FIKOLZA-1660 file (N, C-alpha, C; in steps of 0.1 Angstrom, whole numbers, plus 5000, padded with zeros to 4 digits):
% residues 233
   i   px   py   pz ch aa at
   1 7699 6763 5501  A  L  N
   1 7709 6764 5491  A  L CA
   1 7721 6756 5494  A  L  C
   2 7726 6757 5506  A  E  N
   2 7738 6749 5510  A  E CA
   2 7735 6734 5508  A  E  C
   3 7723 6729 5511  A  V  N
   3 7720 6715 5509  A  V CA
   3 7720 6711 5495  A  V  C
   4 7714 6720 5486  A  M  N
   4 7714 6717 5472  A  M CA
   4 7728 6717 5466  A  M  C
   5 7736 6726 5471  A  R  N
   5 7750 6727 5466  A  R CA
   5 7757 6714 5469  A  R  C
   6 7755 6710 5482  A  H  N
   6 7762 6697 5486  A  H CA
   6 7757 6685 5478  A  H  C
   7 7745 6684 5475  A  R  N
   7 7740 6673 5467  A  R CA
   7 7745 6674 5453  A  R  C
   8 7745 6686 5447  A  L  N
   8 7751 6687 5433  A  L CA
   8 7765 6682 5433  A  L  C
   9 7773 6686 5443  A  E  N
   9 7788 6684 5442  A  E CA
   9 7791 6669 5446  A  E  C
  10 7783 6663 5456  A  H  N
  10 7787 6651 5461  A  H CA
  10 7778 6639 5457  A  H  C
  11 7766 6641 5453  A  E  N
  11 7758 6630 5449  A  E CA
  11 7758 6628 5434  A  E  C
  12 7760 6639 5426  A  F  N
  12 7758 6637 5411  A  F CA
  12 7770 6634 5403  A  F  C
  13 7782 6638 5404  A  P  N
  13 7787 6651 5410  A  P CA
  13 7787 6661 5399  A  P  C
  14 7785 6674 5403  A  V  N
  14 7785 6685 5393  A  V CA
  14 7794 6696 5398  A  V  C
  15 7802 6701 5389  A  A  N
  15 7811 6712 5392  A  A CA
  15 7804 6725 5392  A  A  C
  16 7796 6727 5402  A  A  N
  16 7787 6739 5403  A  A CA
  16 7795 6752 5405  A  A  C
  17 7791 6762 5397  A  R  N
  17 7797 6775 5399  A  R CA
  17 7788 6783 5408  A  R  C
  18 7792 6787 5420  A  V  N
  18 7784 6793 5430  A  V CA
  18 7789 6807 5433  A  V  C
  19 7780 6817 5432  A  G  N
  19 7783 6830 5435  A  G CA
  19 7777 6835 5448  A  G  C
  20 7780 6847 5452  A  Q  N
  20 7775 6852 5464  A  Q CA
  20 7760 6855 5463  A  Q  C
  21 7752 6853 5473  A  P  N
  21 7737 6856 5472  A  P CA
  21 7736 6871 5470  A  P  C
  22 7725 6875 5463  A  R  N
  22 7722 6889 5461  A  R CA
  22 7708 6893 5467  A  R  C
  23 7707 6905 5472  A  V  N
  23 7694 6909 5477  A  V CA
  23 7685 6915 5467  A  V  C
  24 7672 6913 5467  A  A  N
  24 7663 6918 5457  A  A CA
  24 7658 6932 5463  A  A  C
  25 7666 6942 5460  A  Y  N
  25 7662 6956 5464  A  Y CA
  25 7650 6961 5456  A  Y  C
  26 7643 6970 5461  A  H  N
  26 7632 6977 5454  A  H CA
  26 7634 6992 5455  A  H  C
  27 7628 7000 5446  A  A  N
  27 7628 7014 5447  A  A CA
  27 7613 7019 5450  A  A  C
  28 7612 7028 5459  A  A  N
  28 7598 7033 5463  A  A CA
  28 7597 7048 5462  A  A  C
  29 7586 7052 5458  A  V  N
  29 7583 7067 5457  A  V CA
  29 7579 7072 5470  A  V  C
  30 7584 7083 5475  A  K  N
  30 7581 7089 5488  A  K CA
  30 7574 7102 5486  A  K  C
  31 7575 7109 5475  A  E  N
  31 7568 7122 5473  A  E CA
  31 7561 7122 5459  A  E  C
  32 7549 7128 5458  A  P  N
  32 7542 7128 5445  A  P CA
  32 7549 7138 5436  A  P  C
  33 7548 7135 5423  A  A  N
  33 7554 7144 5413  A  A CA
  33 7547 7142 5400  A  A  C
  34 7548 7152 5391  A  R  N
  34 7542 7151 5377  A  R CA
  34 7554 7151 5367  A  R  C
  35 7551 7145 5356  A  G  N
  35 7560 7144 5345  A  G CA
  35 7553 7145 5332  A  G  C
  36 7560 7151 5322  A  T  N
  36 7555 7152 5309  A  T CA
  36 7564 7147 5298  A  T  C
  37 7558 7140 5288  A  G  N
  37 7566 7135 5277  A  G CA
  37 7559 7139 5264  A  G  C
  38 7567 7144 5255  A  R  N
  38 7561 7148 5242  A  R CA
  38 7570 7144 5231  A  R  C
  39 7565 7137 5221  A  V  N
  39 7573 7132 5210  A  V CA
  39 7567 7138 5196  A  V  C
  40 7576 7144 5189  A  E  N
  40 7572 7149 5175  A  E CA
  40 7585 7147 5167  A  E  C
  41 7585 7136 5159  A  R  N
  41 7597 7133 5152  A  R CA
  41 7593 7123 5140  A  R  C
  42 7603 7121 5132  A  Q  N
  42 7601 7111 5121  A  Q CA
  42 7608 7098 5125  A  Q  C
  43 7600 7087 5123  A  L  N
  43 7605 7074 5126  A  L CA
  43 7601 7065 5114  A  L  C
  44 7611 7059 5108  A  G  N
  44 7609 7051 5096  A  G CA
  44 7603 7059 5085  A  G  C
  45 7607 7071 5083  A  G  N
  45 7601 7080 5073  A  G CA
  45 7587 7084 5075  A  G  C
  46 7582 7083 5087  A  K  N
  46 7568 7087 5090  A  K CA
  46 7568 7097 5102  A  K  C
  47 7560 7107 5101  A  D  N
  47 7559 7117 5112  A  D CA
  47 7550 7110 5123  A  D  C
  48 7555 7110 5135  A  V  N
  48 7548 7104 5146  A  V CA
  48 7546 7115 5157  A  V  C
  49 7535 7113 5165  A  F  N
  49 7532 7123 5175  A  F CA
  49 7528 7115 5188  A  F  C
  50 7531 7120 5199  A  G  N
  50 7527 7114 5212  A  G CA
  50 7528 7125 5223  A  G  C
  51 7519 7126 5232  A  H  N
  51 7520 7135 5243  A  H CA
  51 7512 7129 5255  A  H  C
  52 7520 7127 5266  A  V  N
  52 7514 7121 5278  A  V CA
  52 7519 7129 5290  A  V  C
  53 7510 7131 5299  A  E  N
  53 7513 7137 5312  A  E CA
  53 7509 7128 5323  A  E  C
  54 7517 7125 5333  A  I  N
  54 7514 7116 5343  A  I CA
  54 7516 7122 5357  A  I  C
  55 7509 7116 5367  A  E  N
  55 7511 7120 5381  A  E CA
  55 7516 7107 5388  A  E  C
  56 7527 7108 5395  A  L  N
  56 7533 7097 5402  A  L CA
  56 7531 7100 5417  A  L  C
  57 7526 7090 5424  A  A  N
  57 7523 7091 5438  A  A CA
  57 7526 7079 5446  A  A  C
  58 7530 7080 5459  A  P  N
  58 7532 7068 5467  A  P CA
  58 7519 7061 5470  A  P  C
  59 7520 7048 5470  A  D  N
  59 7508 7039 5473  A  D CA
  59 7513 7027 5480  A  D  C
  60 7515 7027 5493  A  P  N
  60 7520 7015 5500  A  P CA
  60 7512 7003 5499  A  P  C
  61 7499 7004 5495  A  E  N
  61 7490 6992 5494  A  E CA
  61 7494 6983 5482  A  E  C
  62 7501 6988 5472  A  H  N
  62 7504 6980 5460  A  H CA
  62 7519 6978 5459  A  H  C
  63 7523 6965 5458  A  L  N
  63 7537 6962 5456  A  L CA
  63 7541 6965 5442  A  L  C
  64 7532 6963 5432  A  Q  N
  64 7534 6966 5418  A  Q CA
  64 7527 6979 5415  A  Q  C
  65 7534 6988 5407  A  P  N
  65 7527 7000 5403  A  P CA
  65 7514 6998 5396  A  P  C
  66 7504 7007 5399  A  V  N
  66 7491 7006 5393  A  V CA
  66 7490 7018 5384  A  V  C
  67 7485 7015 5371  A  V  N
  67 7483 7026 5361  A  V CA
  67 7468 7029 5361  A  V  C
  68 7465 7042 5362  A  E  N
  68 7451 7047 5362  A  E CA
  68 7450 7058 5352  A  E  C
  69 7437 7061 5348  A  W  N
  69 7435 7072 5339  A  W CA
  69 7425 7082 5345  A  W  C
  70 7429 7095 5345  A  A  N
  70 7420 7106 5349  A  A CA
  70 7409 7108 5339  A  A  C
  71 7397 7112 5343  A  P  N
  71 7387 7114 5333  A  P CA
  71 7390 7126 5324  A  P  C
  72 7386 7125 5311  A  G  N
  72 7388 7136 5302  A  G CA
  72 7401 7137 5296  A  G  C
  73 7410 7127 5297  A  V  N
  73 7424 7128 5291  A  V CA
  73 7423 7128 5276  A  V  C
  74 7430 7136 5269  A  L  N
  74 7429 7137 5255  A  L CA
  74 7437 7127 5247  A  L  C
  75 7444 7118 5254  A  V  N
  75 7451 7107 5247  A  V CA
  75 7440 7098 5241  A  V  C
  76 7441 7095 5228  A  P  N
  76 7431 7087 5221  A  P CA
  76 7430 7073 5227  A  P  C
  77 7418 7068 5228  A  A  N
  77 7415 7055 5234  A  A CA
  77 7424 7044 5227  A  A  C
  78 7426 7045 5215  A  A  N
  78 7434 7035 5207  A  A CA
  78 7449 7034 5212  A  A  C
  79 7453 7045 5219  A  M  N
  79 7467 7046 5224  A  M CA
  79 7468 7042 5239  A  M  C
  80 7457 7039 5245  A  H  N
  80 7458 7037 5260  A  H CA
  80 7466 7024 5263  A  H  C
  81 7464 7014 5255  A  K  N
  81 7471 7001 5258  A  K CA
  81 7486 7003 5257  A  K  C
  82 7490 7010 5246  A  A  N
  82 7505 7013 5244  A  A CA
  82 7511 7021 5256  A  A  C
  83 7503 7031 5261  A  V  N
  83 7508 7039 5272  A  V CA
  83 7508 7030 5285  A  V  C
  84 7498 7022 5288  A  E  N
  84 7498 7014 5300  A  E CA
  84 7509 7004 5299  A  E  C
  85 7511 6997 5288  A  T  N
  85 7522 6987 5287  A  T CA
  85 7535 6993 5289  A  T  C
  86 7538 7005 5283  A  T  N
  86 7551 7012 5285  A  T CA
  86 7553 7015 5299  A  T  C
  87 7543 7021 5306  A  L  N
  87 7545 7026 5320  A  L CA
  87 7548 7013 5329  A  L  C
  88 7541 7002 5326  A  T  N
  88 7543 6990 5334  A  T CA
  88 7557 6985 5332  A  T  C
  89 7561 6984 5320  A  L  N
  89 7575 6979 5317  A  L CA
  89 7586 6988 5322  A  L  C
  90 7584 7001 5320  A  E  N
  90 7594 7010 5325  A  E CA
  90 7595 7010 5340  A  E  C
  91 7584 7007 5347  A  S  N
  91 7585 7007 5362  A  S CA
  91 7593 6995 5367  A  S  C
  92 7596 6985 5358  A  H  N
  92 7604 6973 5363  A  H CA
  92 7618 6977 5364  A  H  C
  93 7622 6989 5359  A  V  N
  93 7636 6993 5360  A  V CA
  93 7636 7007 5366  A  V  C
  94 7637 7009 5379  A  G  N
  94 7636 7021 5386  A  G CA
  94 7648 7030 5383  A  G  C
  95 7647 7043 5388  A  P  N
  95 7658 7052 5386  A  P CA
  95 7670 7051 5394  A  P  C
  96 7669 7043 5405  A  R  N
  96 7681 7041 5414  A  R CA
  96 7687 7027 5411  A  R  C
  97 7697 7027 5404  A  F  N
  97 7705 7014 5401  A  F CA
  97 7697 7004 5394  A  F  C
  98 7685 7007 5388  A  G  N
  98 7678 6997 5381  A  G CA
  98 7669 6988 5389  A  G  C
  99 7667 6991 5402  A  F  N
  99 7658 6983 5410  A  F CA
  99 7644 6986 5406  A  F  C
 100 7635 6976 5406  A  P  N
 100 7621 6978 5402  A  P CA
 100 7614 6987 5411  A  P  C
 101 7605 6995 5405  A  L  N
 101 7597 7004 5413  A  L CA
 101 7585 6997 5420  A  L  C
 102 7582 7001 5432  A  T  N
 102 7572 6995 5440  A  T CA
 102 7565 7005 5448  A  T  C
 103 7553 7002 5453  A  Q  N
 103 7545 7011 5462  A  Q CA
 103 7543 7024 5455  A  Q  C
 104 7538 7024 5443  A  A  N
 104 7536 7036 5435  A  A CA
 104 7523 7035 5427  A  A  C
 105 7517 7046 5424  A  R  N
 105 7505 7047 5416  A  R CA
 105 7508 7057 5404  A  R  C
 106 7506 7053 5392  A  L  N
 106 7508 7061 5380  A  L CA
 106 7495 7065 5374  A  L  C
 107 7492 7077 5374  A  R  N
 107 7479 7082 5369  A  R CA
 107 7482 7091 5357  A  R  C
 108 7476 7088 5346  A  V  N
 108 7477 7096 5334  A  V CA
 108 7467 7107 5335  A  V  C
 109 7472 7119 5336  A  V  N
 109 7463 7131 5339  A  V CA
 109 7462 7141 5327  A  V  C
 110 7470 7138 5317  A  G  N
 110 7469 7148 5305  A  G CA
 110 7476 7142 5293  A  G  C
 111 7476 7150 5283  A  G  N
 111 7482 7146 5270  A  G CA
 111 7476 7153 5259  A  G  C
 112 7478 7149 5247  A  G  N
 112 7473 7155 5235  A  G CA
 112 7472 7146 5223  A  G  C
 113 7467 7151 5212  A  S  N
 113 7465 7142 5201  A  S CA
 113 7466 7151 5188  A  S  C
 114 7472 7145 5178  A  D  N
 114 7472 7150 5164  A  D CA
 114 7468 7139 5155  A  D  C
 115 7455 7139 5151  A  P  N
 115 7450 7127 5144  A  P CA
 115 7458 7123 5132  A  P  C
 116 7465 7133 5125  A  R  N
 116 7472 7130 5113  A  R CA
 116 7486 7122 5117  A  R  C
 117 7490 7124 5129  A  R  N
 117 7504 7119 5132  A  R CA
 117 7503 7109 5144  A  R  C
 118 7492 7108 5151  A  D  N
 118 7491 7099 5162  A  D CA
 118 7496 7085 5159  A  D  C
 119 7505 7079 5167  A  A  N
 119 7511 7066 5165  A  A CA
 119 7514 7060 5179  A  A  C
 120 7512 7047 5179  A  E  N
 120 7515 7039 5192  A  E CA
 120 7529 7041 5196  A  E  C
 121 7538 7041 5187  A  M  N
 121 7553 7043 5191  A  M CA
 121 7555 7057 5197  A  M  C
 122 7548 7067 5191  A  G  N
 122 7550 7080 5196  A  G CA
 122 7545 7081 5211  A  G  C
 123 7533 7076 5213  A  F  N
 123 7527 7076 5227  A  F CA
 123 7535 7068 5237  A  F  C
 124 7540 7056 5232  A  A  N
 124 7548 7048 5241  A  A CA
 124 7561 7056 5245  A  A  C
 125 7567 7062 5235  A  Q  N
 125 7579 7070 5239  A  Q CA
 125 7576 7082 5248  A  Q  C
 126 7565 7088 5245  A  A  N
 126 7560 7099 5254  A  A CA
 126 7558 7095 5268  A  A  C
 127 7551 7083 5270  A  A  N
 127 7549 7078 5283  A  A CA
 127 7562 7075 5290  A  A  C
 128 7571 7069 5283  A  S  N
 128 7584 7066 5289  A  S CA
 128 7591 7079 5294  A  S  C
 129 7591 7089 5286  A  L  N
 129 7597 7102 5289  A  L CA
 129 7590 7109 5301  A  L  C
 130 7576 7107 5301  A  A  N
 130 7569 7113 5312  A  A CA
 130 7572 7107 5326  A  A  C
 131 7574 7093 5326  A  L  N
 131 7577 7086 5338  A  L CA
 131 7591 7090 5343  A  L  C
 132 7600 7091 5334  A  R  N
 132 7614 7095 5338  A  R CA
 132 7614 7109 5344  A  R  C
 133 7606 7118 5337  A  D  N
 133 7605 7132 5342  A  D CA
 133 7599 7132 5356  A  D  C
 134 7589 7124 5358  A  A  N
 134 7582 7124 5372  A  A CA
 134 7592 7118 5382  A  A  C
 135 7599 7108 5379  A  L  N
 135 7608 7102 5388  A  L CA
 135 7620 7111 5392  A  L  C
 136 7624 7119 5383  A  E  N
 136 7635 7129 5386  A  E CA
 136 7630 7140 5395  A  E  C
 137 7617 7143 5395  A  R  N
 137 7611 7153 5403  A  R CA
 137 7607 7148 5417  A  R  C
 138 7606 7135 5418  A  S  N
 138 7601 7129 5430  A  S CA
 138 7613 7125 5439  A  S  C
 139 7610 7120 5451  A  R  N
 139 7620 7115 5460  A  R CA
 139 7619 7100 5460  A  R  C
 140 7629 7093 5456  A  V  N
 140 7629 7078 5454  A  V CA
 140 7639 7072 5464  A  V  C
 141 7634 7062 5472  A  V  N
 141 7643 7056 5481  A  V CA
 141 7645 7041 5478  A  V  C
 142 7655 7035 5483  A  V  N
 142 7658 7021 5481  A  V CA
 142 7652 7013 5493  A  V  C
 143 7645 7002 5490  A  L  N
 143 7640 6994 5501  A  L CA
 143 7647 6980 5500  A  L  C
 144 7649 6974 5512  A  E  N
 144 7655 6961 5512  A  E CA
 144 7646 6952 5521  A  E  C
 145 7646 6939 5518  A  P  N
 145 7638 6929 5525  A  P CA
 145 7643 6927 5540  A  P  C
 146 7633 6927 5548  A  L  N
 146 7635 6924 5563  A  L CA
 146 7631 6909 5565  A  L  C
 147 7638 6903 5575  A  M  N
 147 7635 6890 5579  A  M CA
 147 7632 6890 5594  A  M  C
 148 7621 6883 5597  A  A  N
 148 7618 6880 5612  A  A CA
 148 7625 6867 5616  A  A  C
 149 7632 6868 5627  A  F  N
 149 7641 6857 5631  A  F CA
 149 7636 6852 5645  A  F  C
 150 7639 6839 5647  A  E  N
 150 7638 6833 5660  A  E CA
 150 7650 6825 5663  A  E  C
 151 7657 6828 5673  A  I  N
 151 7670 6821 5677  A  I CA
 151 7668 6814 5691  A  I  C
 152 7671 6802 5691  A  Q  N
 152 7671 6795 5704  A  Q CA
 152 7685 6791 5708  A  Q  C
 153 7689 6795 5720  A  S  N
 153 7703 6793 5724  A  S CA
 153 7704 6790 5739  A  S  C
 154 7713 6783 5744  A  P  N
 154 7716 6782 5758  A  P CA
 154 7720 6796 5763  A  P  C
 155 7716 6798 5776  A  A  N
 155 7717 6811 5782  A  A CA
 155 7731 6816 5781  A  A  C
 156 7741 6808 5783  A  E  N
 156 7755 6813 5784  A  E CA
 156 7760 6818 5771  A  E  C
 157 7753 6816 5760  A  F  N
 157 7758 6821 5747  A  F CA
 157 7749 6833 5742  A  F  C
 158 7738 6836 5749  A  A  N
 158 7728 6846 5745  A  A CA
 158 7735 6859 5743  A  A  C
 159 7743 6863 5752  A  S  N
 159 7749 6877 5752  A  S CA
 159 7758 6879 5739  A  S  C
 160 7765 6869 5736  A  G  N
 160 7774 6869 5724  A  G CA
 160 7765 6870 5711  A  G  C
 161 7754 6862 5711  A  I  N
 161 7745 6863 5700  A  I CA
 161 7739 6876 5698  A  I  C
 162 7734 6882 5710  A  L  N
 162 7728 6895 5710  A  L CA
 162 7738 6906 5704  A  L  C
 163 7751 6905 5708  A  A  N
 163 7760 6915 5704  A  A CA
 163 7763 6913 5689  A  A  C
 164 7763 6901 5684  A  D  N
 164 7764 6899 5670  A  D CA
 164 7752 6904 5662  A  D  C
 165 7740 6902 5667  A  L  N
 165 7728 6907 5661  A  L CA
 165 7729 6922 5660  A  L  C
 166 7734 6929 5670  A  G  N
 166 7735 6943 5670  A  G CA
 166 7744 6948 5659  A  G  C
 167 7755 6941 5657  A  A  N
 167 7764 6944 5646  A  A CA
 167 7758 6942 5633  A  A  C
 168 7748 6934 5632  A  R  N
 168 7741 6931 5619  A  R CA
 168 7729 6940 5617  A  R  C
 169 7727 6951 5626  A  K  N
 169 7716 6960 5625  A  K CA
 169 7703 6954 5627  A  K  C
 170 7703 6944 5636  A  A  N
 170 7690 6937 5639  A  A CA
 170 7683 6945 5650  A  A  C
 171 7669 6944 5650  A  E  N
 171 7661 6949 5661  A  E CA
 171 7656 6938 5669  A  E  C
 172 7661 6936 5681  A  V  N
 172 7656 6925 5689  A  V CA
 172 7644 6929 5697  A  V  C
 173 7633 6923 5694  A  E  N
 173 7620 6927 5700  A  E CA
 173 7616 6920 5713  A  E  C
 174 7622 6908 5715  A  D  N
 174 7618 6900 5727  A  D CA
 174 7628 6889 5730  A  D  C
 175 7631 6888 5742  A  V  N
 175 7640 6877 5747  A  V CA
 175 7632 6869 5758  A  V  C
 176 7630 6856 5755  A  Q  N
 176 7622 6848 5764  A  Q CA
 176 7631 6838 5771  A  Q  C
 177 7629 6836 5784  A  A  N
 177 7637 6827 5792  A  A CA
 177 7629 6815 5796  A  A  C
 178 7634 6803 5793  A  D  N
 178 7628 6791 5797  A  D CA
 178 7639 6782 5803  A  D  C
 179 7641 6783 5816  A  G  N
 179 7651 6775 5822  A  G CA
 179 7665 6780 5817  A  G  C
 180 7673 6771 5812  A  V  N
 180 7686 6775 5807  A  V CA
 180 7685 6779 5792  A  V  C
 181 7674 6779 5786  A  L  N
 181 7672 6782 5772  A  L CA
 181 7667 6797 5770  A  L  C
 182 7673 6803 5760  A  R  N
 182 7669 6817 5757  A  R CA
 182 7664 6817 5742  A  R  C
 183 7652 6823 5740  A  T  N
 183 7646 6825 5727  A  T CA
 183 7646 6839 5723  A  T  C
 184 7652 6843 5712  A  L  N
 184 7653 6857 5708  A  L CA
 184 7644 6859 5695  A  L  C
 185 7636 6870 5695  A  H  N
 185 7628 6873 5684  A  H CA
 185 7631 6887 5679  A  H  C
 186 7630 6890 5667  A  G  N
 186 7632 6903 5661  A  G CA
 186 7633 6903 5646  A  G  C
 187 7638 6914 5641  A  K  N
 187 7638 6916 5626  A  K CA
 187 7652 6921 5623  A  K  C
 188 7656 6917 5611  A  V  N
 188 7670 6920 5606  A  V CA
 188 7670 6921 5591  A  V  C
 189 7678 6930 5585  A  P  N
 189 7679 6931 5571  A  P CA
 189 7685 6917 5565  A  P  C
 190 7679 6913 5554  A  L  N
 190 7683 6900 5548  A  L CA
 190 7698 6901 5544  A  L  C
 191 7702 6913 5540  A  S  N
 191 7716 6914 5535  A  S CA
 191 7726 6911 5546  A  S  C
 192 7722 6912 5558  A  Q  N
 192 7731 6910 5569  A  Q CA
 192 7732 6895 5574  A  Q  C
 193 7723 6887 5568  A  M  N
 193 7722 6873 5573  A  M CA
 193 7728 6862 5564  A  M  C
 194 7734 6866 5553  A  F  N
 194 7740 6855 5545  A  F CA
 194 7752 6849 5553  A  F  C
 195 7752 6836 5554  A  G  N
 195 7762 6829 5561  A  G CA
 195 7760 6828 5576  A  G  C
 196 7748 6832 5581  A  Y  N
 196 7745 6833 5595  A  Y CA
 196 7745 6819 5602  A  Y  C
 197 7741 6809 5595  A  S  N
 197 7741 6796 5601  A  S CA
 197 7755 6792 5606  A  S  C
 198 7765 6795 5599  A  T  N
 198 7779 6793 5603  A  T CA
 198 7783 6801 5615  A  T  C
 199 7779 6814 5614  A  A  N
 199 7782 6823 5625  A  A CA
 199 7776 6819 5638  A  A  C
 200 7763 6816 5638  A  V  N
 200 7756 6813 5650  A  V CA
 200 7761 6799 5656  A  V  C
 201 7765 6790 5648  A  R  N
 201 7771 6778 5653  A  R CA
 201 7784 6781 5660  A  R  C
 202 7792 6790 5654  A  S  N
 202 7805 6793 5660  A  S CA
 202 7803 6800 5673  A  S  C
 203 7793 6809 5674  A  L  N
 203 7790 6817 5686  A  L CA
 203 7785 6808 5698  A  L  C
 204 7779 6797 5694  A  S  N
 204 7772 6788 5704  A  S CA
 204 7778 6774 5706  A  S  C
 205 7790 6772 5700  A  Q  N
 205 7796 6759 5700  A  Q CA
 205 7786 6749 5694  A  Q  C
 206 7779 6753 5683  A  G  N
 206 7770 6744 5676  A  G CA
 206 7757 6741 5684  A  G  C
 207 7754 6748 5694  A  R  N
 207 7742 6744 5702  A  R CA
 207 7730 6753 5700  A  R  C
 208 7731 6764 5692  A  A  N
 208 7720 6773 5689  A  A CA
 208 7714 6769 5676  A  A  C
 209 7701 6772 5674  A  G  N
 209 7694 6771 5662  A  G CA
 209 7686 6783 5658  A  G  C
 210 7683 6785 5646  A  F  N
 210 7675 6797 5642  A  F CA
 210 7667 6794 5630  A  F  C
 211 7656 6803 5629  A  S  N
 211 7648 6802 5617  A  S CA
 211 7644 6817 5613  A  S  C
 212 7641 6819 5600  A  M  N
 212 7638 6832 5595  A  M CA
 212 7626 6831 5586  A  M  C
 213 7619 6842 5585  A  S  N
 213 7607 6843 5575  A  S CA
 213 7606 6857 5570  A  S  C
 214 7601 6860 5558  A  P  N
 214 7600 6873 5553  A  P CA
 214 7591 6882 5562  A  P  C
 215 7595 6895 5564  A  A  N
 215 7588 6904 5572  A  A CA
 215 7587 6918 5566  A  A  C
 216 7585 6919 5553  A  G  N
 216 7584 6932 5547  A  G CA
 216 7597 6938 5543  A  G  C
 217 7596 6951 5541  A  F  N
 217 7608 6959 5536  A  F CA
 217 7611 6971 5546  A  F  C
 218 7623 6976 5545  A  R  N
 218 7627 6988 5552  A  R CA
 218 7635 6997 5543  A  R  C
 219 7634 7010 5545  A  E  N
 219 7642 7019 5538  A  E CA
 219 7656 7019 5542  A  E  C
 220 7665 7018 5532  A  V  N
 220 7679 7018 5535  A  V CA
 220 7684 7032 5536  A  V  C
 221 7690 7036 5547  A  P  N
 221 7696 7049 5549  A  P CA
 221 7706 7052 5539  A  P  C
 222 7707 7065 5535  A  E  N
 222 7717 7069 5524  A  E CA
 222 7731 7065 5528  A  E  C
 223 7734 7066 5541  A  S  N
 223 7748 7063 5545  A  S CA
 223 7751 7048 5543  A  S  C
 224 7741 7040 5545  A  E  N
 224 7744 7025 5542  A  E CA
 224 7745 7023 5527  A  E  C
 225 7737 7030 5519  A  L  N
 225 7739 7028 5505  A  L CA
 225 7753 7032 5500  A  L  C
 226 7758 7042 5505  A  V  N
 226 7772 7046 5502  A  V CA
 226 7782 7035 5506  A  V  C
 227 7780 7029 5518  A  A  N
 227 7789 7019 5523  A  A CA
 227 7788 7006 5514  A  A  C
 228 7776 7004 5508  A  R  N
 228 7774 6992 5500  A  R CA
 228 7778 6995 5485  A  R  C
 229 7783 7007 5482  A  G  N
 229 7786 7010 5468  A  G CA
 229 7774 7013 5460  A  G  C
 230 7763 7018 5466  A  L  N
 230 7751 7020 5459  A  L CA
 230 7747 7035 5459  A  L  C
 231 7756 7044 5461  A  S  N
 231 7753 7058 5461  A  S CA
 231 7750 7063 5447  A  S  C
 232 7744 7075 5447  A  W  N
 232 7741 7081 5434  A  W CA
 232 7753 7083 5425  A  W  C
 233 7764 7086 5432  A  T  N
 233 7776 7088 5424  A  T CA
 233 7784 7076 5422  A  T  C
% end
């Protein structure tokens, strides 16, 4: 990003507006819960009906929520697509600060039908209400991306780099010695590493180098959410 910004400004030149990087947080379900949505109202001068019951459960195997159907559900087959589409779209905006829902399984376990009033709009709204109800009854946590890092530094600067990593909530897993060179491996929240290239150059008089790669997600403790202005209140 820094290289691209430099090229835009100095090679082209473009007056680029650059903001602070943002972390792609996710929301994850930690406890199973059930939710119900029922719609009986007039829309556009027409009576519409929809009734959906869902079960929400953790599923670490799937980054994107999976929609399933229990056998014998009374939701008409013609309404299944509307229910599935709604649940998938609604899961893109989770209950905590609008972060997308992940690691979850949505199972339609019940519902109802009124052949005279059944409508796709009614079942779509009922599915949305059922998901919100289930999310309110479940425990939902915020996940943030982790990065695996490798830092190579002369030995005389390693202690300062280690102290700085501790302040960034990093988990140092290994420190390898090779003559006067030290190689540090571990994991750290991505949110703590913006601008790190400048910091590590300052700590090592420009003699250390580092690389990072994605390493999954971790649950953000509630105390850290409050510090970042992401509390429920």
